C-alpha positions in Angstrom: 28.4 33.9 14.3 25.8 31.0 14.3 24.5 29.9 11.0 20.9 28.8 11.0 19.4 26.1 8.9 17.5 28.7 6.8 20.8 30.4 6.0 22.3 27.1 5.0 19.4 26.3 2.7 19.3 29.8 1.3 23.0 29.6 0.3 22.5 26.3 -1.6 22.5 26.3 -5.4 19.2 25.3 -7.1 20.6 21.8 -7.9 21.4 21.1 -4.3 18.1 22.4 -3.0 16.3 20.2 -5.6 18.3 17.2 -4.5 17.1 17.8 -0.9 13.5 17.9 -2.1 14.0 14.6 -3.9 15.4 13.0 -0.8 12.7 14.4 1.5 9.6 14.8 -0.8 7.3 15.4 2.2 8.8 18.9 2.5 6.8 20.0 -0.5 3.4 18.9 0.8 2.2 21.6 0.5 4.9 23.7 -1.2 6.5 26.0 1.4 6.1 29.7 0.8 9.8 30.6 1.3 13.1 29.3 2.6 12.2 30.0 6.2 9.1 27.9 6.0 11.1 25.1 4.4 13.7 25.2 7.2 10.9 25.1 9.8 9.3 22.1 8.1 12.7 20.3 7.7 13.2 20.5 11.5 9.7 19.3 12.5 9.4 16.0 14.3 7.3 14.3 11.6 9.6 15.2 8.8 12.7 14.3 10.6 11.2 10.9 11.7 10.3 10.2 8.0 13.8 11.0 6.9 15.4 8.8 9.5 13.0 5.9 8.7 14.6 5.5 5.3 18.2 5.3 6.6 20.2 2.1 7.0 21.6 0.9 10.3 25.2 2.1 9.7 24.0 5.6 8.8 22.0 5.7 12.1 25.1 4.5 13.9 27.0 7.5 12.4 24.2 9.7 13.5 24.8 8.4 17.1 28.4 9.4 16.7 27.3 12.9 15.8 25.2 13.0 18.9 27.9 11.6 21.1 30.6 14.1 19.9 28.6 17.2 20.3 30.1 20.0 22.4 28.1 20.5 25.6 28.4 24.3 25.3 27.3 25.1 21.8 26.0 21.7 20.5 28.5 21.5 17.6 30.9 18.9 16.5 33.3 18.4 13.6 33.7 15.9 10.8 37.0 14.8 12.2 35.5 14.0 15.6 32.7 12.0 14.0 35.0 10.0 11.7 37.4 9.3 14.6 34.5 7.8 16.6 32.8 5.9 13.7 35.8 4.8 11.7 36.9 1.5 13.3 39.3 -0.3 11.0 39.1 -3.4 13.3 35.4 -3.7 12.3 36.1 -3.1 8.6 35.0 0.6 8.7 37.4 3.0 7.1 37.2 6.8 7.0 35.7 6.8 3.5 32.8 4.5 4.5 32.0 6.6 7.6 32.3 9.8 5.5 29.8 8.5 3.0 27.3 7.8 5.8 27.9 11.3 7.2 27.3 12.7 3.7 23.9 11.0 3.5 22.9 12.7 6.7 24.2 16.1 5.5 22.5 15.7 2.1 19.1 15.3 4.0 20.1 18.2 6.3 19.7 16.1 9.4 23.2 17.4 10.0 24.2 20.8 8.6 26.8 23.4 8.9 30.5 23.7 8.0 32.8 20.7 8.6 34.3 22.3 11.7 30.9 23.2 13.3 28.4 20.5 12.4 24.9 20.8 14.0 22.0 18.5 14.4 18.4 19.6 13.9 16.7 19.7 17.3 14.0 17.2 16.5 16.6 14.3 16.2 16.9 14.1 20.0 13.1 14.0 20.2 12.4 11.2 17.8 15.5 9.1 18.6 16.4 7.1 21.7 17.6 9.2 24.6 20.6 6.8 24.8 22.6 7.2 21.6 24.5 4.0 20.6 23.1 2.4 23.8 25.2 4.6 26.1 23.9 6.3 29.2 24.1 10.0 30.1 27.4 11.6 31.2 28.2 11.0 34.8 28.1 14.8 35.5 24.4 14.7 34.7 23.7 11.8 37.0 25.7 12.0 40.2 28.6 14.1 41.5 30.3 11.3 43.3 30.3 9.1 40.1 31.5 12.2 38.2 34.5 12.4 40.5 35.2 8.7 40.0 35.2 8.9 36.2 37.3 12.0 36.3 40.2 9.8 37.4 40.7 7.2 34.6 43.2 5.1 36.5 40.9 4.8 39.5 37.9 4.0 37.3 39.8 1.2 35.6 40.9 -0.3 39.0 37.3 -0.1 40.3 36.0 -1.9 37.2 38.7 -4.6 37.4 37.9 -5.2 41.0 34.2 -5.9 40.3 33.1 -9.5 41.3 32.1 -11.8 38.4 28.3 -11.3 39.0 28.7 -7.5 39.1 30.9 -7.6 35.9 28.2 -9.6 34.1 25.7 -6.8 35.0 28.1 -4.2 33.7 28.7 -6.0 30.4 25.0 -6.4 29.8 24.3 -2.7 30.5 27.3 -1.7 28.4 25.8 -3.5 25.4 22.7 -1.3 25.8 20.3 -0.1 26.8 22.1 1.4 29.8 19.2 1.2 32.2 18.0 -1.7 34.2 15.3 -2.7 36.7 15.9 -1.9 40.4 16.5 -5.6 41.2 18.1 -6.2 44.6 21.1 -8.3 44.9 24.7 -8.3 45.9 26.0 -7.6 42.4 23.8 -4.4 41.9 24.5 -3.3 45.5 28.2 -3.6 45.0 28.0 -1.5 41.8 25.9 1.1 43.5 28.2 1.3 46.5 31.3 1.8 44.2 29.5 4.4 42.1 29.6 2.4 38.9 25.8 2.5 38.7 23.5 5.4 39.5 20.0 5.2 40.8 17.6 7.3 38.8 13.9 8.1 39.2 13.2 9.9 35.9 14.6 7.4 33.4 12.8 5.9 30.5 12.7 2.5 32.2 10.1 3.4 34.8 8.4 6.4 36.1 7.0 4.8 39.3 10.0 2.9 40.6 13.7 3.6 40.7 16.0 2.2 38.0 19.7 2.1 37.6 21.7 3.6 34.8 25.2 3.0 33.6 27.1 6.3 33.1 28.5 7.0 29.7 32.1 7.0 30.7 31.8 3.6 32.2 30.1 2.2 29.1 32.9 3.7 26.9 35.5 2.0 29.1 33.8 -1.4 28.8 33.5 -0.9 25.0 37.2 -0.3 24.5 37.5 -3.5 22.4 34.5 -3.0 20.2 34.5 0.8 19.9 32.3 3.5 21.3 29.4 2.8 19.0 29.5 -1.0 19.6 29.5 -3.6 16.8 29.2 -1.7 13.5 27.5 -3.0 10.4 28.8 -0.8 7.5 27.4 -3.3 4.9 24.2 -5.3 4.7 24.3 -8.9 5.7 25.1 -11.1 2.7 22.4 -13.9 2.4 23.2 -17.2 0.9 20.3 -17.6 -1.6 19.4 -20.8 -3.1 20.2 -20.6 -6.8 17.2 -21.2 -9.1 17.1 -21.3 -12.8 15.2 -18.1 -13.9 13.2 -20.1 -16.4 12.1 -22.5 -13.7 11.2 -19.6 -11.5 9.1 -18.0 -14.2 7.4 -21.3 -15.1 6.5 -22.0 -11.5 5.2 -18.5 -11.0 3.2 -18.6 -14.3 1.6 -21.9 -13.3 0.6 -20.4 -9.9 -0.8 -17.3 -11.7 -3.1 -19.5 -13.7 -4.3 -21.4 -10.6 -5.0 -18.1 -8.9 -7.2 -16.9 -11.8 -9.1 -20.2 -11.7 -9.7 -20.0 -7.9 -10.9 -16.4 -8.1 -13.4 -17.4 -10.8 -14.6 -20.3 -8.6 -15.0 -17.9 -5.6 -16.9 -15.4 -7.7 -19.2 -18.0 -9.2 -19.9 -19.4 -5.7 -20.8 -15.9 -4.5 -22.9 -15.3 -7.6 -24.9 -18.5 -6.8 -25.1 -17.8 -3.0 -24.0 -14.3 -1.9 -22.2 -14.1 1.4 -24.0 -12.0 4.0 -22.0 -9.3 5.8 -22.1 -9.5 9.5 -23.5 -6.6 11.5 -20.1 -6.1 13.0 -18.5 -6.1 9.6 -16.8 -8.7 7.4 -17.8 -12.2 6.3 -18.4 -14.8 8.9 -16.3 -17.8 9.6 -19.0 -20.2 8.4 -19.3 -18.4 5.0 -15.5 -18.4 4.6 -15.4 -22.2 5.1 -18.2 -22.6 2.5 -16.3 -20.5 0.0 -13.1 -22.3 0.7 -14.7 -25.6 0.0 -16.2 -24.3 -3.2 -12.8 -23.1 -4.4 -10.9 -26.2 -3.2 -8.6 -24.1 -1.0 -7.8 -23.7 2.7 -9.3 -20.8 4.6 -6.1 -18.7 4.6 -5.6 -18.5 0.8 -9.4 -18.1 0.4 -9.4 -15.1 2.7 -6.5 -13.7 0.6 -8.3 -14.1 -2.7 -11.5 -12.6 -1.3 -9.5 -9.5 -0.1 -7.7 -9.2 -3.4 -10.8 -9.7 -5.5 -12.6 -7.0 -3.4 -9.6 -4.6 -3.7 -9.5 -5.2 -7.5 -13.1 -4.3 -7.9 -14.3 -7.8 -8.9 -16.3 -8.3 -5.7 -18.5 -5.8 -4.0 -21.3 -5.3 -1.6 -25.0 -4.8 -2.4 -27.9 -4.1 -0.2 -30.6 -6.8 -0.3 -33.5 -6.0 2.0 -34.7 -9.1 3.9 -31.6 -11.2 3.1 -30.2 -10.8 6.6 -30.2 -13.7 9.0 -29.6 -14.0 12.7 -26.0 -12.9 12.4 -25.9 -11.0 9.1 -27.4 -7.8 7.9 -29.0 -6.9 4.7 -25.7 -6.4 2.8 -24.2 -9.2 0.8 -20.9 -9.8 -1.0 -21.2 -10.8 -4.6 -19.5 -10.2 -7.9 -19.6 -6.8 -9.5 -20.3 -5.8 -13.1 -16.5 -5.4 -13.4 -16.1 -9.2 -12.9 -17.9 -9.8 -16.2 -15.5 -7.5 -18.0 -12.5 -9.1 -16.2 -13.5 -12.7 -17.3 -13.1 -11.9 -21.0 -9.7 -10.4 -20.7 -6.5 -12.3 -21.6 -5.1 -14.4 -18.8 -2.1 -12.1 -18.3 -4.2 -9.0 -18.1 -6.5 -10.7 -15.6 -3.6 -11.6 -13.4 -2.1 -8.1 -13.7 -5.3 -6.6 -12.3 -5.2 -8.9 -9.3 -1.5 -8.4 -8.7 -1.7 -4.6 -8.9 -4.6 -4.6 -6.5 -2.7 -6.8 -4.1 0.4 -4.7 -4.2 -1.5 -1.5 -3.4 -4.3 -2.7 -1.1 -4.1 -1.2 2.4 -5.0 -4.5 4.1 -3.2 -7.4 5.6 -5.0 -10.6 4.8 -2.8 -12.7 7.0 -4.6 -11.2 10.0 -7.8 -13.1 9.2 -8.4 -15.8 11.8 -6.3 -14.2 14.5 -7.8 -12.6 17.6 -8.3 -8.9 18.1 -7.8 -6.9 21.4 -11.3 -8.1 22.6 -10.4 -11.8 21.8 -12.8 -12.0 18.9 -11.8 -13.6 15.6 -10.8 -11.2 12.8 -13.0 -11.9 9.8 -12.3 -11.4 6.2 -13.3 -7.9 4.8 -13.6 -6.5 8.3 -12.1 -3.2 9.3 -9.6 -5.0 11.6 -7.8 -6.3 8.5 -7.0 -2.8 7.4 -3.3 -1.8 7.6 -2.1 1.4 5.9 1.5 0.2 6.1 0.8 -3.1 4.2 1.7 -1.7 0.7 5.0 -0.4 1.9 5.8 -3.8 3.6 5.0 -5.7 0.4 7.2 -3.4 -1.7 10.0 -3.6 0.8 10.0 -7.4 0.9 9.8 -7.7 -2.9 12.5 -5.1 -3.2 14.9 -7.3 -1.3 14.2 -10.2 -3.7 14.8 -7.9 -6.6 18.1 -6.6 -5.2 19.6 -10.1 -4.7 19.4 -10.9 -8.4 17.5 -13.2 -10.7 17.0 -16.7 -9.5 18.1 -15.9 -5.9 15.8 -17.3 -3.3 16.7 -16.1 0.2 14.7 -17.5 3.1 12.2 -15.4 5.0 14.6 -15.0 7.9 17.3 -13.7 5.5 14.9 -11.3 4.0 14.0 -10.0 7.4 17.6 -9.6 8.3 18.3 -7.5 5.2 15.2 -5.4 5.9 16.3 -4.9 9.5 19.6 -3.4 8.2 18.2 -1.4 5.3 15.6 0.5 7.4 15.7 -0.6 11.1 13.4 2.1 12.3 10.7 1.4 9.7 10.9 -2.4 10.0 10.6 -2.5 13.7 7.3 -4.3 14.6 6.6 -5.2 10.9 8.1 -8.7 10.9 4.7 -10.4 10.6 3.7 -8.1 7.7 6.9 -8.9 5.8 6.3 -12.7 6.3 2.7 -12.3 5.1 3.9 -10.4 2.1 6.3 -13.2 1.1 3.7 -15.9 1.6 1.1 -13.9 -0.4 3.5 -13.2 -3.2 4.2 -17.0 -3.5 0.4 -17.8 -3.5 -0.3 -15.2 -6.2 2.5 -16.2 -8.4 4.5 -13.0 -8.0 7.4 -15.3 -6.9 8.2 -18.8 -8.0 10.3 -21.3 -6.1 11.1 -18.5 -3.5 12.6 -16.2 -6.1 11.1 -13.1 -7.8 9.8 -13.8 -11.3 10.8 -11.7 -14.3 7.3 -10.3 -14.7 7.2 -9.7 -10.9 10.2 -7.4 -11.4 8.3 -5.5 -14.1 5.3 -5.2 -11.8 7.5 -3.8 -9.0 9.1 -1.3 -11.3 6.0 -0.4 -13.2 4.0 0.4 -9.9 6.9 2.2 -8.2 5.6 5.5 -6.7 8.7 7.4 -7.8 9.2 6.5 -11.4 11.1 9.7 -12.1 13.1 8.6 -15.2 10.0 7.3 -17.0 8.0 10.3 -16.0 10.7 12.7 -17.1 11.1 11.0 -20.5 7.3 10.6 -21.0 5.5 13.0 -18.6 2.1 12.4 -20.2 2.5 8.6 -20.4 1.6 8.5 -24.1 4.5 6.5 -25.4 3.9 3.0 -26.6 5.0 0.1 -24.6 8.4 -1.3 -25.8 9.0 -5.0 -25.8 5.5 -6.4 -25.6 2.3 -6.6 -27.5 0.8 -3.2 -28.4 -2.5 -4.0 -26.7 -1.0 -5.3 -23.4 0.6 -3.2 -20.6 4.2 -4.0 -19.7 3.4 -6.4 -16.8 0.8 -8.4 -18.8 3.2 -8.5 -21.8 6.0 -9.9 -19.7 3.7 -12.7 -18.4 1.9 -13.4 -21.6 4.8 -15.1 -23.2 5.1 -17.5 -20.3 1.4 -18.7 -20.4 0.1 -21.3 -22.8 -1.9 -19.8 -25.7 -5.7 -20.0 -25.3 -7.3 -22.9 -27.2 -10.5 -22.9 -29.1 -11.0 -26.7 -29.3 -11.5 -29.7 -27.0 -11.1 -33.4 -27.1 -14.2 -35.6 -26.4 -13.4 -39.1 -25.1 -15.4 -42.2 -25.0 -16.2 -42.0 -21.3 -18.0 -38.7 -21.9 -15.1 -36.6 -20.5 -14.0 -33.5 -22.3 -10.3 -32.5 -22.2 -9.4 -28.8 -23.0 -5.6 -28.9 -23.7 -4.9 -25.4 -22.4 -6.7 -22.4 -21.1 -10.0 -22.1 -23.0 -10.9 -19.0 -24.9 -13.7 -17.0 -23.3 -16.3 -18.2 -25.8 -15.3 -21.8 -25.3 -15.3 -21.4 -21.5 -18.8 -19.9 -21.6 -20.1 -22.9 -23.7 -18.4 -25.4 -21.4 -20.0 -23.8 -18.3 -23.4 -24.7 -19.8 -22.9 -28.1 -21.4 -20.4 -29.8 -19.0 -19.4 -30.0 -15.4 -15.8 -29.3 -14.4 -13.9 -32.2 -12.9 -10.3 -31.0 -12.7 -8.3 -27.9 -13.7 -4.7 -27.2 -14.5 -2.6 -26.9 -17.6 -5.3 -29.1 -19.2 -8.9 -28.9 -17.8 -11.2 -31.9 -17.7 -15.0 -31.6 -17.9 -17.7 -34.3 -17.9 -20.9 -34.3 -19.9 -23.8 -35.7 -17.9 -27.5 -36.0 -18.2 -27.9 -33.0 -15.8 -25.4 -30.8 -17.8 -27.2 -31.7 -21.1 -30.6 -30.8 -19.5 -29.0 -27.5 -18.3 -28.1 -26.7 -21.8 -31.5 -27.6 -23.1 -33.1 -25.4 -20.4 -30.9 -22.5 -21.6 -32.3 -22.7 -25.1 -30.1 -25.2 -26.9 -31.7 -27.8 -29.1 -30.3 -31.3 -29.7 -29.0 -30.3 -33.1 -27.2 -27.3 -31.6 -25.4 -29.5 -29.1 -24.4 -31.9 -31.8 -23.1 -29.0 -33.9 -21.2 -27.6 -30.9 -19.3 -30.8 -30.2 -18.6 -31.5 -33.8 -17.2 -27.9 -34.3 -15.1 -27.8 -31.2 -13.9 -31.4 -30.9 -10.6 -32.4 -32.5 -11.5 -36.1 -32.0 -14.5 -37.9 -33.3 -17.6 -37.4 -31.2 -18.4 -40.8 -29.5 -21.7 -42.4 -30.2 -22.4 -42.5 -26.4 -22.5 -38.7 -26.3 -24.8 -38.5 -29.3 -27.2 -41.0 -27.6 -27.0 -39.1 -24.4 -28.0 -35.8 -26.0 -30.8 -37.4 -28.1 -32.2 -39.3 -25.3 -32.2 -36.3 -22.9 -33.7 -34.1 -25.6 -36.4 -36.6 -26.4 -37.6 -36.7 -22.8 -36.9 -33.0 -22.2 -40.2 -31.0 -22.0 -42.4 -34.1 -21.8 -43.7 -32.6 -18.6 -44.5 -28.9 -18.3 -45.1 -26.8 -15.2 -46.9 -23.5 -14.8 -48.4 -21.2 -12.2 -51.8 -22.2 -10.8 -50.6 -23.1 -7.3 -48.9 -24.7 -10.1 -49.9 -27.2 -12.7 -48.3 -30.1 -14.5 -49.5 -30.9 -18.0 -48.4 -33.4 -20.7 -49.7 -34.8 -23.9 -48.5 -38.2 -22.7 -51.3 -39.4 -20.4 -49.3 -42.4 -19.4 -46.5 -40.2 -18.2 -48.9 -38.2 -16.1 -50.3 -41.4 -14.6 -46.8 -42.5 -13.8 -46.1 -39.1 -12.0 -49.4 -39.3 -10.1 -48.5 -42.8 -8.8 -44.9 -42.0 -8.0 -44.4 -42.1 -4.2 -41.4 -39.8 -4.5 -43.8 -37.1 -5.6 -46.4 -37.7 -2.8 -45.2 -34.5 -1.0 -46.6 -32.5 -3.9 -50.1 -33.8 -3.4 -50.8 -33.9 -7.1 -54.3 -34.3 -8.4 -55.7 -34.8 -11.9 -57.9 -32.1 -13.4 -58.0 -33.6 -16.8 -56.4 -36.5 -18.7 -53.4 -34.3 -19.6 -53.3 -31.9 -16.5 -52.2 -32.3 -12.9 -52.2 -29.5 -10.3 -50.7 -28.9 -6.9 -50.8 -26.3 -4.2 -47.0 -25.8 -4.3 -45.3 -23.1 -6.3 -43.8 -23.9 -9.7 -40.2 -23.7 -8.4 -40.9 -26.3 -5.7 -42.7 -28.5 -8.3 -39.9 -28.2 -10.8 -37.2 -29.0 -8.3 -39.0 -32.1 -6.9 -39.7 -33.5 -10.3 -36.1 -33.1 -11.3 -34.9 -34.7 -8.1 -37.1 -37.7 -8.9 -35.4 -38.1 -12.3 -38.0 -36.4 -14.6 -37.1 -33.7 -17.1 -39.8 -31.1 -16.9 -39.6 -27.6 -18.4 -41.4 -24.5 -17.1 -43.8 -22.4 -19.2 -45.5 -19.1 -18.7 -49.2 -18.3 -18.6 -49.4 -18.3 -22.4 -47.9 -21.8 -22.7 -44.5 -20.6 -24.0 -41.4 -22.4 -22.7 -39.4 -20.3 -20.2 -35.7 -20.5 -20.8 -34.0 -21.0 -17.4 -30.5 -19.6 -18.1 -29.2 -18.6 -14.6 -29.6 -14.9 -13.8 -26.3 -13.4 -12.8 -26.6 -11.1 -9.7 -24.0 -8.4 -9.6 -23.0 -5.7 -7.1 -22.4 -2.2 -8.4 -19.0 -1.6 -9.9 -16.5 -0.2 -7.5 -13.0 1.2 -7.9 -10.0 -0.6 -6.7 -8.7 0.1 -3.2 -5.5 2.2 -2.9 -3.4 3.0 0.1 -3.6 6.7 1.2 -0.9 8.5 3.0 -1.8 12.1 4.0 1.9 13.0 4.0 2.8 11.3 0.8 4.2 13.5 -1.9 3.7 13.0 -5.7 6.5 11.8 -7.9 9.0 14.7 -8.2 10.2 14.9 -11.8 13.1 17.2 -12.7 10.8 19.9 -14.2 8.6 19.8 -11.2 11.5 20.1 -8.8 12.9 23.0 -10.7 9.5 24.7 -10.6 9.2 24.2 -6.9 12.7 25.5 -6.3 11.9 28.6 -8.4 8.6 29.2 -6.5 10.4 28.9 -3.1 13.2 31.3 -4.2 10.6 33.8 -5.5 8.6 33.6 -2.3 11.8 33.9 -0.2 12.8 37.1 -2.1 9.3 38.5 -1.7 9.3 37.7 2.0 12.6 39.4 2.6 11.5 42.4 0.6 8.2 42.6 2.6 10.2 42.9 5.8 11.8 46.2 4.7 9.5 49.0 3.7 11.1 52.1 2.2 12.1 54.8 4.6 10.4 57.5 2.4 7.0 56.0 3.0 4.8 56.0 6.1 1.5 54.1 5.7 -0.3 56.0 8.5 -2.3 58.6 6.6 0.0 58.4 3.6 2.5 60.9 5.1 6.1 60.7 4.0 9.3 62.5 4.7 8.3 65.5 2.6 5.3 66.2 4.9 2.9 66.2 1.9 -0.8 66.6 2.5 -3.2 63.7 2.1 -4.4 65.0 -1.3 -0.9 65.6 -2.5 0.3 62.2 -1.4 -2.7 60.5 -3.2 -2.1 62.5 -6.4 1.5 61.6 -6.3 0.7 58.0 -5.7 -1.6 57.8 -8.7 1.2 59.2 -10.9 3.7 56.7 -9.6 1.2 53.8 -10.2 0.5 54.9 -13.8 4.2 55.0 -14.5 4.7 51.6 -12.9 1.9 50.1 -15.1 3.9 51.3 -18.2 7.2 50.1 -16.8 5.9 46.8 -15.3 7.8 47.8 -12.1 7.3 46.8 -8.5 5.8 49.4 -6.2 5.3 49.7 -2.5 1.6 50.6 -2.1 0.2 52.0 1.1 -3.6 51.6 1.6 -6.4 51.6 4.2 -8.1 48.2 4.5 -11.8 47.6 5.2 -11.2 47.7 9.0 -9.6 51.1 8.9 -6.1 49.8 9.4 -3.2 51.0 7.3 -0.6 48.7 5.8 1.7 48.4 2.8 2.4 45.7 0.2 4.9 45.2 -2.6 2.9 44.8 -5.8 3.4 44.9 -9.6 0.6 47.2 -11.1 -1.2 45.7 -14.1 -3.9 48.3 -14.9 -5.8 51.3 -13.5 -9.3 52.1 -14.4 -12.9 52.4 -13.2 -11.7 53.6 -9.8 -9.6 50.5 -9.1 -6.0 49.4 -9.2 -5.3 45.8 -10.4 -1.9 44.6 -9.3 -0.1 41.2 -9.0 1.6 40.0 -5.8 4.8 38.2 -7.0 5.1 36.3 -3.7 1.6 34.6 -3.9 1.2 34.8 -7.7 -2.3 36.2 -7.3 -4.0 39.2 -8.7 -5.5 41.7 -6.3 -7.9 44.7 -6.8 -7.7 47.9 -4.7 -10.0 50.9 -4.6 -8.0 53.9 -5.6 -9.6 56.1 -2.9 -8.1 53.8 -0.3 -4.5 54.1 -1.6 -2.5 56.5 0.5 1.0 56.3 -1.0 3.1 54.6 -3.7 6.9 54.3 -3.8 8.9 52.5 -6.5 10.9 49.6 -5.2 14.7 50.2 -5.6 
């Protein structure tokens, strides 16, 4: 008797059924109603393809062995037959290794049944290559004359040995797989066709419009007699030869790069705050804007595009509508920092890097595509829809997972990482080579890796963001336990990085040449003060700023007085404040505000008549067309902003004032986009993390639904729903009265009852229910299968029979 997959699943203990759900979590999205629905879903094309995508190369080769050893009549095979084909001691494969791979297939129910009658789910042939192990179809399915040739093994060997060298080369190439070739004309192919070693096909996978040639399976097996029927086997992953790095050196290099990335993100955000980047009408930021931002950050265009994408994914950058801001190529939408950027700036360095790293690891975009050409030969721009790739997070996690598996300090090359990924998941990695390389490059630029190896805090990031953190969720399902091994106010990733970064400093060193050295990352308050009173010159472990006349004037414009600046440098500097700096501050403050501008067209006034006379005679100010209204007042038709900028360019130090004569402080106004949440990859088939309690609950729900489904398929023989008639030939009134008595007793006993009733359309049906209460002319009963409470009008109930 044939055993179906549903029967196999139904016979499993709860632990084994839960293990299947853990291995194939897509089966519970949504939770199947019963075992039959679970079996149907487990054999669907999508679910089988997802299960196969996570299998390694050797397991897929064992799957080919199962396909090749199937009996043509009933489609079954046996464990012994599979092991005989897959276990090749000459290639280092013993029976135990092959058995372990077969067990992985059976645990996922890709293969099911007893050991002497194994079966494959039907969808395997649909989602896999039509040529298992690169072998063609049996000769009997291709050509009768070829079938007669392969039926005589001695004759087949003589024919193969008699093949000319060019023909033998064609045979060897097709035997290595795939077994189909183009219909190329030539003496070699003609000889093989004449001797029935090749068969002409018109329905093969190679071409549907022209004939192709196919190598029969039996001929391919003969040519593979030295390597085995499955070809070269790879029971173990390739062993890379990683360059050994000191873990401390790896962490130091990564931490240094992390600090650089934070600095570059700040520079990009400030550049966008000063001059937002317009969004093209076709989407994204234009090439010219990307070059401007790259120059502002001191980076090349590729890393600049990466940081813009990461900053946008982290919610630090956003878009805002600015009517009238669009130019010839841009619309009214601009990219600028969000309000979340202001919060991010005051966080500790480690927490700021963690926010960027988490956003990068989960963003469904591949920044390496920026600058390439799309299918219409147009350049792909940053933040455009063409950069979106839903598979990018999985590619990053896979590439970093390889670095995590090879051990601390190991630094395999990109080619070695791709080789390992091609073995671990060949179906999933096919066509993703560029995504893997981009992931490794981006990880190095962001400081997740250092010197080509995964950092210690990178390992914590990878583990902390894993989608299936089952052990942690089981031990702490609500996530309320305190972090162990790090500061109480920092998450695990930031705590792991925090010890590698230099401590923030609250002081500086003022030198005689008016440069200011900050010996470490400045505290947020110190960084805010330096942004106003000094201009940055270089950054790194120690930042260098320079105090200039323009920077002092900028501080005075923001509301500082000369005494405030002297107190600031005296309080912050660990070295004596040089006399040159004091003179610079006093001299700039003395001249600051000597001229005042205001709206009129605009006016220029000063108590120093000689200074106004100098401005009136200054040729550099002739474009303003100044004219004297009074000894202390000049006016111009230009607006105050133009007047102020022209005076400052000419070396003057004016300050603006309002209509009442009060000085207007000119602290720059920060423009911000609305706060936006971080981007996350969405997979419509993704299942939530399955903790052990959740798995047990799902198994219990499926079991209960299966029992209810089987019970629903068998109504008691003593009940007929049509009119409520039963075997005793009761009248309708008698049957209804008896039904009410049965229901009342069932309410007291909490027993299950078959209830026959007439629905709103006049149809009669029956359901297995558990009565809860009777009153007000209604029956309230619970359906154990759906776990829902239903209400039935008593006058519609025709019969009730207690379930045995």
